MDAnalysis code that builds the backbone (N, CA, C; Angstrom):
import MDAnalysis as mda
import numpy as np

u = mda.Universe.empty(684, n_residues=228, atom_resindex=np.repeat(np.arange(228), 3), trajectory=True)
u.add_TopologyAttr("name", ["N", "CA", "C"] * 228)
u.add_TopologyAttr("resid", np.arange(1, 229))
u.add_TopologyAttr("resname", ["MET", "LEU", "THR", "LEU", "HIS", "ILE", "ALA", "ASN", "LYS", "ASN", "TYR", "SER", "SER", "TRP", "SER", "LEU", "ARG", "PRO", "TRP", "VAL", "LEU", "MET", "LYS", "THR", "LEU", "GLY", "ILE", "PRO", "PHE", "GLU", "GLU", "LYS", "LEU", "HIS", "PRO", "PHE", "ALA", "PRO", "ASP", "THR", "ASN", "TYR", "GLU", "ALA", "PHE", "ARG", "ALA", "PHE", "SER", "PRO", "THR", "GLY", "LYS", "VAL", "PRO", "CYS", "LEU", "ILE", "ASP", "GLY", "GLY", "THR", "THR", "VAL", "TRP", "GLU", "SER", "LEU", "ALA", "ILE", "VAL", "GLU", "TYR", "LEU", "ALA", "GLU", "SER", "HIS", "PRO", "GLN", "VAL", "TRP", "PRO", "ALA", "ASP", "ARG", "GLN", "ALA", "ARG", "ALA", "PHE", "ALA", "ARG", "SER", "VAL", "SER", "ALA", "GLU", "MET", "HIS", "GLY", "GLY", "PHE", "SER", "SER", "LEU", "ARG", "ASN", "ILE", "CYS", "THR", "MET", "ASN", "CYS", "GLY", "LEU", "ARG", "VAL", "GLU", "LEU", "LYS", "ASP", "VAL", "PRO", "PRO", "ALA", "LEU", "ALA", "SER", "ASP", "ILE", "ALA", "ARG", "ILE", "ASP", "GLU", "ILE", "TRP", "SER", "GLU", "GLY", "LEU", "ALA", "ARG", "PHE", "GLY", "GLY", "PRO", "PHE", "LEU", "ALA", "GLY", "ASP", "SER", "PHE", "THR", "ALA", "ALA", "ASP", "ALA", "PHE", "PHE", "ALA", "PRO", "VAL", "ALA", "PHE", "ARG", "VAL", "GLN", "THR", "TYR", "GLY", "LEU", "GLN", "LEU", "SER", "PRO", "ALA", "ALA", "ALA", "ALA", "TYR", "GLY", "GLU", "ARG", "LEU", "ARG", "ALA", "LEU", "PRO", "ALA", "MET", "VAL", "GLU", "TRP", "TYR", "GLU", "ALA", "GLY", "ILE", "ALA", "GLU", "THR", "TRP", "ARG", "GLU", "PRO", "GLY", "HIS", "GLU", "ALA", "GLU", "ALA", "GLN", "ALA", "ALA", "GLY", "THR", "ILE", "THR", "ALA", "ASP", "LEU", "ARG", "ALA", "THR", "ALA"])
u.atoms.positions = np.array([
    [0.538, -1.171, 0.023],
    [-0.164, 0.036, -0.169],
    [0.784, 1.312, -0.014],
    [0.573, 2.541, -0.667],
    [0.836, 3.382, -0.640],
    [1.098, 4.094, 0.790],
    [2.529, 4.844, 1.079],
    [2.474, 5.300, 2.446],
    [2.714, 6.850, 2.169],
    [1.745, 7.765, 2.835],
    [1.875, 9.136, 2.950],
    [2.570, 9.660, 4.020],
    [3.695, 10.214, 4.002],
    [4.348, 10.959, 5.217],
    [3.902, 12.415, 5.155],
    [3.241, 12.816, 6.376],
    [2.915, 14.211, 6.513],
    [3.204, 14.870, 7.835],
    [2.944, 16.186, 7.786],
    [3.007, 16.989, 8.993],
    [1.734, 17.167, 9.850],
    [1.902, 18.243, 10.880],
    [0.686, 18.478, 11.605],
    [-0.365, 19.189, 10.589],
    [-1.577, 18.636, 10.880],
    [-2.777, 18.976, 9.945],
    [-3.224, 20.338, 10.175],
    [-3.170, 21.088, 11.337],
    [-3.194, 22.257, 11.804],
    [-2.518, 23.342, 10.686],
    [-1.134, 23.083, 10.368],
    [-0.255, 23.599, 9.769],
    [0.178, 23.539, 8.578],
    [0.197, 22.052, 8.261],
    [0.968, 21.700, 6.943],
    [0.333, 21.897, 5.612],
    [0.268, 22.958, 4.977],
    [-0.703, 23.229, 3.749],
    [-0.099, 22.062, 2.678],
    [1.465, 21.918, 2.285],
    [1.939, 20.937, 1.405],
    [1.186, 19.618, 1.713],
    [1.164, 19.302, 2.844],
    [0.566, 17.815, 3.369],
    [-0.719, 17.569, 2.760],
    [-1.526, 18.736, 2.813],
    [-2.688, 18.405, 2.548],
    [-2.980, 18.410, 1.274],
    [-2.218, 18.623, 0.335],
    [-2.613, 18.616, -1.085],
    [-2.643, 17.241, -1.457],
    [-1.671, 16.296, -1.354],
    [-1.871, 14.709, -1.996],
    [-3.084, 14.206, -1.002],
    [-2.991, 14.463, 0.449],
    [-3.921, 13.767, 1.275],
    [-5.129, 14.044, 0.572],
    [-5.630, 15.184, 0.760],
    [-7.011, 15.229, -0.031],
    [-7.507, 14.889, -1.176],
    [-6.246, 14.900, -1.742],
    [-6.798, 14.117, -3.331],
    [-6.696, 12.635, -3.315],
    [-6.059, 11.987, -2.531],
    [-6.295, 10.504, -2.251],
    [-7.422, 10.225, -1.519],
    [-7.712, 10.988, -0.501],
    [-9.020, 10.653, 0.072],
    [-10.261, 11.121, -0.647],
    [-9.929, 11.941, -1.399],
    [-11.567, 12.301, -2.035],
    [-11.672, 11.483, -3.278],
    [-10.279, 11.130, -3.874],
    [-10.580, 10.087, -5.060],
    [-10.540, 8.564, -4.711],
    [-10.393, 8.256, -3.452],
    [-10.664, 6.971, -2.813],
    [-9.144, 6.245, -3.426],
    [-8.381, 6.694, -3.177],
    [-7.003, 6.104, -3.220],
    [-6.088, 5.475, -2.124],
    [-6.239, 4.415, -1.824],
    [-5.806, 3.830, -0.345],
    [-4.582, 3.967, -0.202],
    [-4.143, 4.591, 1.009],
    [-2.779, 4.813, 1.524],
    [-2.915, 4.805, 3.172],
    [-1.506, 4.663, 3.519],
    [-1.582, 4.642, 4.886],
    [-0.678, 6.004, 5.423],
    [-1.405, 6.844, 6.339],
    [-0.853, 7.928, 6.726],
    [0.221, 7.713, 7.926],
    [1.137, 8.485, 7.767],
    [1.989, 8.745, 8.660],
    [2.344, 10.060, 9.006],
    [2.042, 10.515, 10.374],
    [1.967, 12.045, 10.484],
    [3.122, 12.311, 11.706],
    [4.149, 13.154, 11.160],
    [5.152, 13.658, 12.060],
    [5.308, 15.293, 12.414],
    [5.082, 15.333, 13.740],
    [4.610, 16.721, 14.174],
    [5.917, 17.544, 13.710],
    [5.665, 18.817, 13.356],
    [6.530, 20.040, 13.390],
    [7.172, 20.028, 14.717],
    [8.551, 20.233, 14.883],
    [9.307, 20.701, 16.096],
    [10.621, 21.517, 15.652],
    [10.691, 22.520, 16.872],
    [11.972, 23.666, 16.441],
    [13.103, 22.759, 16.322],
    [13.812, 23.151, 15.086],
    [15.127, 22.755, 14.971],
    [15.456, 21.187, 14.791],
    [14.379, 20.287, 15.068],
    [14.600, 18.901, 14.713],
    [13.951, 18.313, 13.399],
    [13.149, 18.829, 12.841],
    [12.620, 18.376, 11.478],
    [13.615, 17.620, 10.493],
    [14.347, 18.519, 10.105],
    [15.332, 18.150, 9.056],
    [16.008, 16.896, 9.137],
    [16.808, 16.513, 10.187],
    [17.343, 15.242, 10.112],
    [16.122, 14.034, 10.328],
    [15.479, 14.254, 11.517],
    [14.410, 13.416, 11.404],
    [13.796, 13.082, 10.264],
    [12.960, 14.054, 9.505],
    [12.337, 13.933, 8.350],
    [13.294, 13.162, 7.030],
    [14.542, 13.388, 7.608],
    [15.502, 12.639, 6.194],
    [15.277, 11.274, 6.395],
    [14.879, 10.819, 7.472],
    [14.692, 9.057, 7.767],
    [13.826, 8.661, 6.328],
    [13.069, 9.521, 5.894],
    [11.846, 9.031, 4.954],
    [11.911, 10.105, 3.688],
    [12.320, 11.223, 3.629],
    [12.204, 12.243, 2.763],
    [13.613, 12.677, 2.358],
    [14.199, 12.559, 1.021],
    [15.315, 12.920, 0.797],
    [15.736, 14.438, 1.016],
    [14.379, 15.449, 1.121],
    [14.769, 16.653, 1.134],
    [14.477, 17.289, 2.515],
    [14.217, 16.076, 3.428],
    [13.931, 16.445, 4.977],
    [12.740, 17.271, 4.864],
    [11.535, 17.222, 3.835],
    [10.507, 18.014, 4.103],
    [9.287, 16.892, 3.698],
    [7.915, 17.256, 4.030],
    [7.027, 16.675, 3.749],
    [5.989, 17.485, 2.825],
    [5.301, 16.774, 1.837],
    [4.974, 15.586, 1.791],
    [5.627, 14.710, 1.328],
    [5.866, 13.497, 1.669],
    [6.869, 12.188, 0.724],
    [5.743, 11.346, 0.630],
    [5.893, 10.385, -0.350],
    [5.020, 9.258, -0.777],
    [6.212, 8.144, -0.883],
    [5.729, 6.966, -0.344],
    [6.434, 6.145, -0.287],
    [5.453, 4.805, -1.151],
    [6.113, 4.079, -2.062],
    [5.440, 3.197, -3.033],
    [6.285, 2.024, -3.096],
    [6.656, 0.980, -2.190],
    [7.347, 0.148, -2.442],
    [8.457, 0.519, -2.143],
    [9.665, 0.295, -3.138],
    [10.917, 0.882, -3.210],
    [10.890, 2.118, -3.841],
    [9.898, 2.715, -4.455],
    [9.816, 4.128, -4.922],
    [9.585, 5.312, -3.862],
    [10.422, 6.339, -3.998],
    [10.195, 7.334, -2.980],
    [9.678, 8.528, -3.721],
    [8.947, 9.375, -3.618],
    [8.339, 10.467, -4.571],
    [8.094, 11.811, -3.321],
    [8.911, 12.743, -3.611],
    [8.939, 14.058, -2.966],
    [8.431, 15.191, -3.771],
    [8.018, 16.252, -3.391],
    [7.301, 17.406, -3.901],
    [5.843, 17.020, -4.318],
    [4.933, 17.911, -3.830],
    [3.548, 17.674, -4.028],
    [3.015, 17.381, -5.539],
    [3.742, 18.499, -6.501],
    [3.392, 18.117, -7.505],
    [3.769, 16.934, -8.396],
    [5.030, 16.693, -7.866],
    [5.636, 15.320, -8.199],
    [4.922, 13.886, -7.859],
    [4.118, 14.034, -6.580],
    [3.431, 13.052, -5.876],
    [2.041, 13.026, -6.822],
    [1.553, 14.270, -7.089],
    [0.225, 14.259, -8.204],
    [0.461, 13.633, -9.524],
    [1.604, 13.713, -10.035],
    [1.705, 13.245, -11.236],
    [2.064, 11.870, -11.481],
    [2.774, 11.336, -10.233],
    [2.837, 9.985, -9.945],
    [1.581, 9.184, -10.040],
    [0.733, 9.712, -9.046],
    [-0.505, 9.029, -8.695],
    [-1.087, 9.196, -10.001],
    [-1.115, 10.194, -10.901],
    [-1.892, 10.159, -12.174],
    [-1.502, 8.880, -13.161],
    [-0.293, 8.696, -13.020],
    [-0.043, 7.367, -13.943],
    [-0.583, 6.233, -13.639],
    [-1.139, 6.121, -12.724],
    [-2.120, 4.668, -12.285],
    [-3.549, 5.249, -11.960],
    [-3.811, 6.286, -11.930],
    [-5.235, 7.025, -11.363],
    [-5.471, 8.147, -12.365],
    [-5.932, 8.045, -13.420],
    [-6.206, 9.126, -14.259],
    [-7.264, 10.275, -14.083],
    [-8.065, 9.693, -13.044],
    [-8.904, 10.859, -12.703],
    [-8.495, 11.905, -11.867],
    [-7.053, 11.691, -11.547],
    [-6.456, 12.713, -10.703],
    [-6.334, 14.254, -11.605],
    [-6.493, 14.086, -12.847],
    [-6.449, 15.189, -13.867],
    [-7.940, 15.193, -14.651],
    [-8.277, 16.126, -15.110],
    [-9.711, 16.072, -15.934],
    [-9.397, 15.249, -17.206],
    [-10.339, 14.806, -17.741],
    [-10.396, 13.919, -18.660],
    [-10.351, 14.931, -20.026],
    [-11.044, 15.834, -19.909],
    [-10.956, 17.065, -21.145],
    [-9.714, 17.531, -21.497],
    [-9.261, 17.484, -22.568],
    [-7.941, 18.066, -22.790],
    [-7.840, 19.683, -22.392],
    [-8.740, 20.405, -22.635],
    [-8.564, 21.842, -22.309],
    [-8.336, 22.093, -20.858],
    [-9.766, 21.597, -20.275],
    [-9.674, 21.491, -18.777],
    [-8.561, 20.949, -18.186],
    [-7.730, 19.697, -18.625],
    [-6.533, 19.322, -18.065],
    [-5.543, 20.249, -18.175],
    [-5.445, 21.079, -19.301],
    [-4.269, 21.989, -19.500],
    [-4.299, 22.954, -18.565],
    [-5.481, 23.807, -18.375],
    [-5.872, 24.452, -17.184],
    [-5.594, 24.232, -15.872],
    [-5.978, 22.748, -15.627],
    [-5.683, 22.311, -14.306],
    [-4.238, 22.149, -14.071],
    [-3.530, 21.459, -14.910],
    [-2.008, 21.548, -14.655],
    [-1.338, 22.954, -14.693],
    [-1.722, 23.908, -15.323],
    [-1.286, 25.086, -15.369],
    [-1.532, 25.847, -14.158],
    [-2.554, 25.888, -13.671],
    [-2.736, 26.805, -12.312],
    [-2.315, 25.792, -11.060],
    [-2.200, 24.334, -11.142],
    [-1.548, 23.715, -10.020],
    [-0.208, 24.107, -9.881],
    [0.548, 24.282, -11.067],
    [1.907, 24.635, -11.231],
    [2.194, 26.046, -10.565],
    [1.298, 26.929, -11.005],
    [1.374, 28.218, -10.675],
    [1.257, 28.470, -9.016],
    [0.146, 27.582, -8.629],
    [0.220, 27.685, -7.279],
    [1.263, 27.031, -6.355],
    [1.851, 25.828, -7.038],
    [3.001, 25.114, -6.417],
    [4.207, 26.010, -6.537],
    [4.349, 26.895, -7.221],
    [5.500, 27.779, -7.457],
    [5.229, 28.967, -7.176],
    [4.111, 29.902, -6.818],
    [3.879, 31.271, -6.458],
    [3.176, 31.615, -5.305],
    [2.759, 32.537, -5.369],
    [1.763, 33.099, -4.557],
    [2.764, 33.395, -2.964],
    [3.710, 33.771, -3.057],
    [4.683, 33.987, -1.875],
    [4.205, 34.824, -0.702],
    [3.509, 36.090, -1.025],
    [2.971, 36.939, 0.043],
    [1.890, 36.179, 0.697],
    [0.869, 35.322, -0.116],
    [0.012, 34.777, 0.764],
    [0.587, 33.578, 1.614],
    [1.660, 32.946, 1.127],
    [2.021, 31.860, 1.824],
    [2.711, 32.518, 3.196],
    [3.507, 33.675, 2.972],
    [4.176, 34.250, 4.163],
    [3.577, 35.025, 4.953],
    [2.341, 35.647, 4.769],
    [1.689, 36.525, 5.531],
    [0.506, 35.615, 6.052],
    [-0.148, 34.712, 5.351],
    [-1.191, 33.988, 5.814],
    [-0.799, 32.704, 5.598],
    [0.008, 32.405, 6.583],
    [0.631, 31.134, 6.934],
    [-0.946, 30.405, 7.353],
    [-0.822, 28.957, 6.859],
    [-1.949, 27.846, 7.051],
    [-2.063, 27.704, 8.807],
    [-2.949, 28.295, 9.259],
    [-3.476, 27.625, 10.884],
    [-4.729, 27.560, 10.626],
    [-5.230, 26.047, 10.668],
    [-6.590, 25.700, 10.610],
    [-7.464, 26.272, 11.687],
    [-6.657, 26.108, 12.747],
    [-7.831, 26.574, 14.110],
    [-8.094, 27.740, 14.685],
    [-7.156, 29.222, 14.074],
    [-7.226, 30.217, 14.409],
    [-8.152, 31.132, 13.565],
    [-8.472, 32.362, 14.012],
    [-9.223, 33.173, 13.370],
    [-8.289, 34.379, 13.506],
    [-8.002, 35.239, 12.364],
    [-7.128, 36.108, 12.512],
    [-7.643, 37.696, 11.749],
    [-7.556, 38.651, 12.321],
    [-8.104, 39.754, 11.618],
    [-6.806, 40.603, 11.193],
    [-6.463, 40.372, 10.016],
    [-5.293, 40.728, 9.306],
    [-4.988, 42.524, 9.446],
    [-3.726, 42.647, 9.884],
    [-3.439, 44.354, 10.600],
    [-3.519, 45.045, 9.263],
    [-3.026, 44.502, 8.120],
    [-3.120, 45.298, 6.667],
    [-3.386, 44.269, 5.730],
    [-3.454, 44.898, 4.611],
    [-3.495, 43.884, 3.178],
    [-2.316, 44.520, 2.326],
    [-0.952, 44.473, 2.281],
    [-0.110, 45.003, 1.610],
    [-0.481, 44.610, 0.070],
    [0.178, 45.327, -0.676],
    [-0.208, 45.172, -2.388],
    [0.221, 43.949, -2.837],
    [1.351, 43.315, -2.378],
    [1.833, 42.068, -2.914],
    [0.670, 40.994, -2.329],
    [0.141, 40.931, -1.357],
    [-0.863, 40.084, -0.758],
    [-2.094, 40.421, -1.507],
    [-2.608, 41.787, -1.718],
    [-3.769, 42.164, -2.470],
    [-3.641, 41.542, -3.912],
    [-2.685, 41.519, -4.494],
    [-2.247, 40.681, -5.790],
    [-2.499, 39.421, -5.842],
    [-1.821, 38.684, -4.775],
    [-1.913, 37.301, -4.808],
    [-3.604, 36.915, -4.637],
    [-4.203, 37.710, -3.630],
    [-5.775, 37.263, -3.193],
    [-6.722, 37.557, -4.831],
    [-6.047, 38.571, -5.454],
    [-6.690, 38.823, -6.560],
    [-6.783, 37.653, -7.735],
    [-5.363, 37.273, -7.736],
    [-5.152, 36.205, -8.980],
    [-5.971, 35.040, -8.144],
    [-5.739, 34.525, -7.214],
    [-6.776, 33.585, -6.562],
    [-8.015, 33.589, -7.133],
    [-8.838, 34.779, -6.960],
    [-10.103, 34.981, -7.240],
    [-10.143, 34.657, -8.899],
    [-9.357, 35.284, -9.613],
    [-9.408, 35.131, -11.019],
    [-9.301, 33.846, -11.450],
    [-8.186, 32.832, -11.045],
    [-8.031, 31.396, -11.185],
    [-9.488, 30.829, -10.904],
    [-10.204, 31.020, -9.761],
    [-11.463, 30.250, -9.450],
    [-12.613, 30.699, -10.058],
    [-12.704, 32.086, -10.381],
    [-13.685, 32.438, -11.282],
    [-13.597, 31.928, -12.658],
    [-12.297, 32.012, -13.242],
    [-12.376, 31.546, -14.662],
    [-12.429, 30.041, -15.108],
    [-12.150, 29.026, -13.909],
    [-12.029, 27.753, -14.034],
    [-13.510, 27.374, -13.714],
    [-14.375, 28.015, -13.080],
    [-15.833, 27.707, -12.646],
    [-16.302, 28.362, -13.827],
    [-16.185, 29.207, -14.502],
    [-17.221, 29.989, -15.670],
    [-16.870, 29.054, -16.883],
    [-15.351, 28.604, -17.137],
    [-15.168, 27.916, -18.158],
    [-15.484, 26.358, -18.305],
    [-15.512, 26.012, -17.002],
    [-15.881, 24.461, -17.186],
    [-17.075, 24.152, -16.412],
    [-17.879, 25.037, -15.927],
    [-19.068, 24.670, -15.493],
    [-19.113, 24.167, -14.121],
    [-18.195, 24.171, -13.416],
    [-18.344, 23.880, -11.832],
    [-18.815, 22.490, -11.792],
    [-19.327, 21.876, -10.393],
    [-18.781, 22.580, -9.233],
    [-17.576, 23.141, -8.685],
    [-16.554, 22.183, -9.362],
    [-15.011, 22.155, -9.143],
    [-14.188, 22.945, -10.266],
    [-12.996, 23.212, -10.138],
    [-12.337, 24.129, -10.664],
    [-12.041, 23.955, -12.230],
    [-12.027, 22.528, -12.473],
    [-11.940, 22.380, -13.862],
    [-13.126, 21.318, -14.404],
    [-14.352, 21.407, -13.664],
    [-15.532, 20.637, -14.290],
    [-16.147, 19.964, -12.826],
    [-16.855, 18.974, -13.623],
    [-17.708, 18.396, -12.383],
    [-17.098, 17.260, -11.513],
    [-16.124, 17.229, -11.606],
    [-15.347, 16.037, -10.560],
    [-13.901, 16.938, -9.984],
    [-13.889, 16.456, -8.797],
    [-12.410, 16.898, -7.884],
    [-11.480, 16.095, -8.661],
    [-10.514, 17.071, -8.944],
    [-9.209, 16.864, -9.256],
    [-7.919, 17.503, -8.418],
    [-6.657, 17.119, -9.180],
    [-5.638, 17.467, -8.314],
    [-5.436, 19.143, -8.615],
    [-6.329, 20.055, -9.339],
    [-6.458, 21.400, -9.397],
    [-7.102, 21.679, -8.031],
    [-8.124, 21.243, -7.715],
    [-8.856, 21.610, -6.319],
    [-8.195, 21.321, -5.307],
    [-7.186, 20.279, -5.302],
    [-6.354, 19.837, -4.084],
    [-5.155, 20.791, -4.075],
    [-4.751, 21.336, -4.793],
    [-3.544, 22.447, -4.884],
    [-4.269, 23.586, -4.115],
    [-5.658, 23.966, -4.368],
    [-5.981, 25.150, -3.794],
    [-6.743, 24.661, -2.623],
    [-6.764, 23.730, -2.202],
    [-7.423, 23.418, -0.721],
    [-7.086, 23.979, 0.349],
    [-5.557, 24.384, 0.587],
    [-4.895, 24.906, 1.653],
    [-5.500, 26.351, 1.506],
    [-5.723, 26.703, 0.295],
    [-6.159, 28.425, 0.197],
    [-7.470, 28.698, 0.926],
    [-8.337, 27.597, 0.583],
    [-9.736, 27.421, 0.964],
    [-9.553, 27.649, 2.566],
    [-9.006, 27.128, 3.372],
    [-8.819, 26.954, 4.810],
    [-8.216, 28.800, 5.146],
    [-7.192, 28.971, 4.320],
    [-6.713, 30.312, 4.654],
    [-7.547, 31.507, 4.310],
    [-8.551, 31.345, 3.480],
    [-9.748, 32.331, 3.393],
    [-10.509, 32.394, 4.620],
    [-10.842, 31.184, 5.065],
    [-11.381, 31.129, 6.670],
    [-10.867, 31.652, 7.671],
    [-9.565, 31.462, 7.905],
    [-8.773, 31.814, 9.083],
    [-8.393, 33.405, 8.835],
    [-8.248, 33.990, 7.794],
    [-7.917, 35.190, 7.695],
    [-9.049, 36.155, 7.372],
    [-10.010, 35.515, 6.951],
    [-11.292, 36.431, 6.576],
    [-10.983, 37.097, 4.989],
    [-10.448, 36.300, 4.213],
    [-9.911, 36.956, 2.724],
    [-11.133, 37.259, 1.943],
    [-11.178, 38.613, 1.499],
    [-12.265, 38.915, 0.672],
    [-12.473, 38.482, -0.766],
    [-13.117, 37.616, -1.207],
    [-13.386, 37.213, -2.677],
    [-14.702, 37.699, -3.103],
    [-14.772, 37.306, -4.770],
    [-16.047, 37.556, -5.213],
    [-17.218, 36.600, -4.940],
    [-18.309, 36.775, -5.176],
    [-19.387, 35.598, -4.534],
    [-19.051, 34.259, -5.325],
    [-18.922, 34.106, -6.316],
    [-18.385, 32.833, -6.995],
    [-17.191, 32.344, -6.198],
    [-16.291, 32.786, -6.250],
    [-14.793, 32.384, -5.835],
    [-15.173, 32.092, -4.340],
    [-15.999, 32.968, -3.433],
    [-16.297, 32.666, -1.920],
    [-17.065, 31.250, -1.856],
    [-17.746, 30.965, -2.808],
    [-18.721, 29.916, -2.690],
    [-18.063, 28.510, -2.975],
    [-17.188, 28.874, -3.905],
    [-16.379, 27.651, -4.386],
    [-15.170, 27.152, -3.024],
    [-14.943, 28.050, -2.356],
    [-13.873, 27.930, -1.257],
    [-14.827, 27.221, 0.010],
    [-16.175, 27.645, -0.017],
    [-16.819, 27.136, 0.879],
    [-17.154, 25.572, 0.556],
    [-17.197, 25.247, -0.702],
    [-17.547, 23.888, -1.201],
    [-16.417, 23.143, -0.967],
    [-15.172, 23.588, -1.056],
    [-14.144, 22.857, -0.854],
    [-14.144, 22.570, 0.879],
    [-14.351, 23.594, 1.736],
    [-14.186, 23.214, 3.128],
    [-15.382, 22.534, 3.571],
    [-16.337, 22.121, 2.598],
    [-17.519, 21.390, 2.826],
    [-17.348, 19.849, 2.502],
    [-16.093, 19.581, 1.847],
    [-15.923, 18.220, 1.258],
    [-15.548, 16.930, 2.509],
    [-16.093, 15.979, 2.602],
    [-15.957, 15.188, 3.710],
    [-14.280, 14.973, 4.013],
    [-13.404, 14.938, 3.296],
    [-12.110, 14.680, 3.449],
    [-11.467, 16.020, 3.992],
    [-11.917, 17.330, 3.726],
    [-11.491, 18.521, 4.059],
    [-12.036, 18.670, 5.464],
    [-13.377, 18.252, 5.789],
    [-13.912, 18.265, 7.147],
    [-12.877, 17.471, 8.079],
    [-12.812, 16.161, 7.633],
    [-11.880, 15.224, 8.532],
    [-10.650, 15.798, 8.628],
    [-9.874, 16.621, 7.745],
    [-8.676, 17.019, 8.021],
    [-8.869, 18.390, 9.147],
    [-9.598, 19.222, 8.828],
    [-9.917, 20.128, 9.581],
    [-10.263, 19.877, 11.139],
    [-11.102, 18.817, 11.384],
    [-11.459, 18.470, 12.502],
    [-10.324, 17.840, 13.167],
    [-9.292, 17.082, 12.504],
    [-8.022, 16.584, 13.218],
    [-7.091, 17.447, 13.532],
    [-7.119, 18.698, 12.587],
    [-6.143, 19.613, 12.809],
    [-6.591, 20.441, 14.254],
    [-7.818, 20.830, 14.191],
    [-8.025, 21.610, 15.484],
    [-8.090, 20.812, 16.538],
    [-8.099, 19.201, 16.764],
    [-7.864, 18.455, 17.749],
    [-6.333, 18.450, 18.256],
    [-5.443, 18.769, 17.316],
    [-3.946, 18.359, 17.695],
    [-3.783, 19.815, 18.989],
    [-2.967, 19.129, 19.906],
    [-2.400, 19.972, 20.803],
    [-0.816, 20.371, 20.553],
    [-0.309, 19.825, 19.548],
    [1.170, 20.448, 19.257],
    [1.194, 21.830, 18.822],
    [2.215, 22.756, 19.307],
    [2.389, 23.959, 18.993],
    [3.814, 24.058, 18.479],
    [3.985, 24.749, 17.409],
    [5.325, 25.037, 16.732],
    [5.327, 26.426, 16.750],
    [6.439, 26.745, 17.871],
    [6.591, 28.185, 17.736],
    [6.808, 29.261, 16.218],
    [7.457, 28.759, 15.533],
    [7.371, 29.362, 14.034],
    [6.421, 29.779, 13.404],
    [5.589, 28.659, 13.504],
    [4.140, 28.883, 12.664],
    [3.040, 29.556, 13.462],
    [3.243, 29.560, 14.830],
    [2.640, 30.534, 15.883],
    [2.847, 31.883, 15.600],
    [4.112, 32.204, 15.628],
    [4.715, 33.637, 15.339],
    [4.211, 34.476, 14.092],
    [4.193, 33.241, 13.119],
    [3.951, 34.071, 11.906],
    [2.308, 34.410, 11.796],
    [1.445, 33.691, 12.532],
    [0.084, 33.805, 12.581],
    [-0.100, 35.414, 13.307],
    [0.575, 35.440, 14.439],
    [0.627, 36.478, 15.551],
    [1.059, 37.634, 14.546],
    [2.123, 37.635, 13.736],
    [2.674, 38.599, 13.087],
    [1.402, 39.262, 11.897],
    [0.789, 38.072, 11.437],
    [-0.284, 38.801, 10.602],
    [-1.293, 39.615, 10.980],
    [-1.880, 39.676, 12.379],
    [-2.728, 40.286, 12.741],
    [-3.184, 39.960, 14.246],
    [-4.616, 40.392, 14.285],
    [-4.971, 40.245, 15.806],
    [-5.788, 38.835, 15.742],
    [-5.550, 37.857, 16.720],
    [-6.006, 36.571, 16.914],
    [-7.466, 37.008, 17.536],
    [-8.372, 36.456, 16.911],
    [-9.858, 36.900, 17.557],
    [-10.342, 35.713, 17.695],
    [-9.841, 34.250, 17.490],
    [-10.647, 33.106, 18.274],
    [-9.289, 32.066, 17.814],
    [-9.314, 31.288, 18.908],
    [-8.361, 30.223, 18.862],
    [-9.232, 28.730, 19.027],
    [-9.811, 28.036, 17.911],
    [-10.582, 26.958, 18.002],
    [-9.637, 25.636, 18.526],
    [-8.789, 25.557, 18.766],
    [-7.816, 24.299, 19.013],
    [-7.936, 23.804, 20.126],
    [-7.812, 22.412, 20.453],
    [-7.759, 21.866, 21.814],
    [-6.567, 22.397, 22.190],
    [-6.769, 22.208, 23.773],
    [-5.407, 22.613, 24.422],
    [-5.024, 21.181, 25.099],
    [-3.651, 21.141, 25.601],
    [-3.029, 19.949, 25.934],
    [-3.580, 19.830, 27.472],
])
């Protein structure tokens, strides 16, 4: 069976992508969760991941790291990972690659923390640009391919790549157009997303770096996470 190594569900946006894809598409796998810890992750994670990072997929003697590579590896045996329509597939691959390599302001300012609610102290131009581009991608995909998912009527890797953004929208109250906002709500309502969220807020681990990033973004108005 496939084994997927991930980190904390409250924090790890990269881990969420292949996890929610495999869960939603019914691809069987064993989950191994490794909590983030200050100054200890790299060497500990190197035991299973060449980069010392998550996610990392193990398939027998094959190791696949980086979320985009994991998705493409899965697609070799599970074609439903990408849309069947060629135009939709091209769009889905393009926006997934864009998400994988871009949106640095969104990542840096609005770090994923599922259990918090944060009122941003400000929205600098670079962050505003990232939010506007997210809205544009979501609105275009829904309009071109008819929804309810980003590239048509089925959940694909494109939706998985933007799943962490749906949680960021909720955490930081990011403002989107009605169609884009509704899409984010649909993602958060998926059974796999609900499962991830509930597990994330049940975690009692706290990693100082991730906590500091959320505090730097603005005022924490609610902390819905379990306490030790």
